[in-house]
N, C-alpha and C positions, 0 to 999 in steps of 0.2 A: 472471617465473617463476623460482622458486628452482632452483639446481643440483640435479639428481637423481643419486643414487648407487644402485648396484645390488649386491645380495648374490647371488653366483653361484659355481657350481662347473662346471668344464668337463664337458660332456656331460650336464648336468642342467638341467631347468627348476626354478625355485624359487618358493615362495610361502609365506605364513604361514597364511592361512585366513580366519577370520571377523573381524568388526570389533570384537568386544566385549572382546578381550584384547590386550595389547601384547606385541610380540615381544621387547622389551628389558627386561632385569632392572635392578635398582638398581645392580648392580655392573658393568653394561656388556656382559653376554653377550646375544647375539641368537639367537633360535630361528628356524629356517626349515625347511620341508619341501623335500625334494629328490627329484625324479622323473626317472628315466632313460626312463620311458614318456612318450610325447607326451601332453600334457594336452589335446590336441584329441580324444583318444579317451576313451571312458568309463573310469572306474577299473576295475581288474582284481583279482579275488580271488587270482589266481595270481601276479601281479607286484606286489610290495610297493614301498613308497617308504621314504625315510629322513627322520629328523629330525636336523638338524645344529645344532651350537652354534658360533657364531662370536664372536670378540672384536670389539667395536665398532671400526669403522674398518679392520678386517682382513677383507675381504669375500670372499676367494677360497678359502681353505682352512679348513674347520671343524676345531676342536680336539677334537670328539667327534661321533660319528654312531651312531644306533641305528635299527634297521629296524622297520617296522610293516606289517601287512597289513590293518588296519582303517582306512580313510580314504575321503575323497571330495575333490573339487576345491574345494568351497565352504568347508569347515571343516577340511580336512586330517584329522589324527588328534586334534584338539582339544588339541594340544600347548600347554602353558601353564606359567608359572612359579609355584612354590609358595613359594620363598624365593629369596634371591640365588644360591643354589647348586643347589637342587633343582627339577626340573621333572617334569611328568607327561604321559604319552602313552597314547592308546588303542591296543589291539592285539587280535589274534584268537589264542586258544589252541586249537591242534588237540587237545591232551590233554583239555581241559575241554569242547571244542566250544562255546565261549562267547566273547563279547566281554569283555575285561578291560582294566585299565589298569596301567601300570608307572611307578614313581617312580625317577628317576635322580639321581645326584649328578655335577655337572660336575667338581668338584675331585677326587673319587675316581675319576672316569671309570668308574662302576659302577652296576649296578642295585641299588636300596635295598630296594624292596618291590613286590610284585605284589598287586593288589586284584581281587576277584571281580566287580567291576562296572566298566563303562566310565565315564569322567568326562564330564560335561556342563559343569559349572562348579565351580571349587574356591575355597575361602576360605583363602588362605595354606596352611600345612601343618596346618590344624586339621581340616577336613572337606571333602567334596565332595558334589555332588548328581548323580544319574545318571538317565538316561531309557532307554527301550527303543528301541535302534537298529533292531531288526527291525520295530517298528511304524512308525518313520520310513521304512524302506525300502519298506513297503507303501503309505504315504500320501504320502510326499515323498522319493523316492529321492535327490534332490540332497544330503540330509543323512544318508542311511543308509549302511550298509556291506553288502558283497556276499558275505561269507564264509558266512553262514547264510541260509536261505530267509526271505523276507519273511513276516510273519504272514498266515495265511489269513483269509478274511472271518469265519469262526466265531471264530478266535482274536482278531480285532480287537474282537469284541463282549464279550470278557472284560474287564470294567472293575474287577474286584475285586482281581486280583493284578498289576495294571500301574499305572504312574503315575510318581511321582518318588521316588527312593530317597535316603536320607541315609547316607553312609559316613564313619565316624570314622577318621581317617587313621592315628593311632598304632596302634590295635588292629586296624583293618580291619573292625570290627563294623558291621553295616548293618541298616537297617529301611526298610520302605515308609512314607515320611513322609506322602505324599498319594496315595491311590489315585485312579484315574480316576473311580471311582464317587463318591468324595467331591467331586471337582472338578465332575463333572456335576451332582450334587445341590445344589451351592452355587448358590442362586438359580435353581433348576431351571425350565426351560421345556418345555412339552409336546413341542416339535419335537425335543428332545434324544433322545427315545426312538427315533426312526427314523434317527438319525445315527450315523456312525462318528467316533470321537474320538481325539485325540492331544494331547500337550503338546510344546512345543518352545521353544527359545531361552530356557532358564533362565539368569537372570543374578542373581548374589548382590550385595547392596548393599555399599557401600564398607566399612561396619563389620561386615558379616557377620551382622547380626541378622535379615535378611529377604531375600526374593528375589522377583523378578518372573518371570512365565512367560506364554506364550501358550497358551490353550485354543482349539484349532482343531477344528471339527466340519464334517463333509461330508454333504450331502444332495443326491442327484441330481447329483453332480459339481460342486455349488456349495459353496464354502468360506465359512465365517463365522468370525470371531475374537472372542475376549474377552481383554482384558489384565487379569491377576490378580496380586495380591501376597499372599504368605503369610509368616508368621513361622515360626520353627523348631519351633513346636508344632503347626503345621498349621492355624492360623486364617487364613482366606482373606478378602481384601477385593477387591471389583471396582473397577477404575479405569476401564474402558471396555468397553461391550458394544454398540456401535453397528454392529458387523458387520465392520469393517475395521481391523485393527491390523497394521502392517508391521514397522518396525524401531525399536527403543527403546534407550536407554542411561540409566544412572544419572547424574544431574547432581550429586547429593549423597546423603546418607542418606535424605532425605525428598522428593526431587524426581526426576522422570523426564522426559527429552526424547524424543519419539518422533514418527514419521510415522504418523498414524492419522486416523480419522474423528472429527470433533468436532462442535461445535454447528453447527446449520443444515446438517448432512450435509456439512460441509466437510472434505475430505481435505487435511491440511496438517501442518506441524510444530507440535506442541502441547507445552506444559509442564504436567505433572500433579503435583499435590500428593498425596503418598501418604497423608497423614493425613486430608485432607478430601475427596479425589477431585476437587477443583476443577481445571478445565482452563482454561489461558490460551494463546491463540494466540501462538506464538513468532514474533517479527519476524525474517524471514530475507531480506528484500529481494528481489534478483533470483533467489535460489535457488528461490523459490516457483514460478516458471514451469517448473522442471524436474521437479517432483513428487517422488516417493519417493527417499530416499537412506538412507545408513547413518551415523547420527551417533555420534561418540565424543567425550566431554566431559572437560575438566579441572575444570569448575565455572564458570569465568568465560567460557569460550568452548568451542565444539565445532567439529570438522571433519566434513564430510559430503561425499558424492559424488553423481553422477548416472548414470543409465543412458545408453548411447550416444545422441547426438542424430542428426539426419538426416545429418550429415557423419561419423557414427560416432566422434564425440569424446566422451569421458567427462570431466566437469569435477570438479575438487577444490576445495572451498571451506572457508574458515575464517569462522565466524560468532560475533560477540560476543553473549553471552546477554542482557546487560542493555540494550544499545543496538542490537542487530541489525546492527551494522556488518559488512559482508561484504568479504572479500578472496579473489579467485580465486588459488589457489596454483599451478594448472597445468591443462592439458588433455592427454588422452592418447588415441591412436587405438586402437579396438577393431575388429579385422577380423571378417569374417563366418565365418571358419574356427572361431571359438570361439562356440558357440551352445547354447542350452538348458542342459543339465546341465554342459557344458564351458565355459560363459561365464566371464568373469573380471571380477567387480565389483571396483572399486578397494578397497573395504572399508578405509577409512582408520582408522589407530589412532595415538593420541598416545603418546609416551613419558611416564613418570610425571611429569616436570617440565614437560611441554608444549612442549619445544624441538624435538622431532623428530616428523615425521609419517611413518609407515610405510604402504605400500600395495602391492597387487599390480597388475601391469599386463601386457598383452600387446602393447604398442605396438611392441615389437621383433619381433613374430611368434612369440615364445615367452613363456611365463609367467615372470615374474621378480618377486621381492620387491625393492621400491625404497624409498628413503627420502630425505627432504630436511630440512634444518635451517631452521626458520622463526623470525621475530622474535617 
């Protein structure tokens, strides 16, 4: 097991959030969410958290902190780097009574710009894509925010004015790029008419020319998934519609690695070709026995995690893409005090050069952002 280092501030629990973004910038700054509130409790609209910027290797005192009131324990406030200096964070505006996002400069220690939409995923400082967090709060509160009411059932049926928004960063101009109506009508099935729909987990490709997302629909409390890819003109391609898609990441501009249902109804790690929609089962060796995880890839390898086993241990693995060679990087205890919405998945994320793995852990009894240097 590699030595584990922790990012921490006295009196705060720390975490980064989801597995699809890396906390560290090319210039060595590290983003972390800081919470004075116990993360064993549900998030609170009244009590905010902070996003801190740390210098790599200096893990105790942040050089910059900003507050946000729009957050959850699984994804934080979707804090992410835009450039080596600029980062973006979601927040709630009392004045606008809306979820927004804010762009900050580390070097200037200042707010640069406020956007009328919250960020889901951003491509550098060019554009970002947004989703409706009130819809998420209604259908999957783990990823929603609590400042505004969740959408009502009648509001959930409005598919025309909801979906995925495109926001141009320099101007702040926005447009509804893909409505839920357009998403539902893509390869429409009759059962869609009786379902409630949402999109989640939007992830932009490395070159920024397309993005993947999950279309999830609910009938009689049963969830079904489709993995879709779209270009920036709104042209949709279906990669998987077998009913179960869990966690995915881009392997390159034209390939995706994900845990989903594939051929012969097999739930496993699969590699998908975006151009042909061909699916190839990914060799993951002993990782296969653990089931679902959260992959994050550099292209030649990926890291992934497991849910707690019978001994309440979460396992962290490195997997070679071409040869399936597996290395266990560590295992970490997850106590019963963190459960359901307050659970702490490891959500491993690689640094851009693949030499560091960042992950969240509650092995100490408190949520902490951890990292290790790997070979």
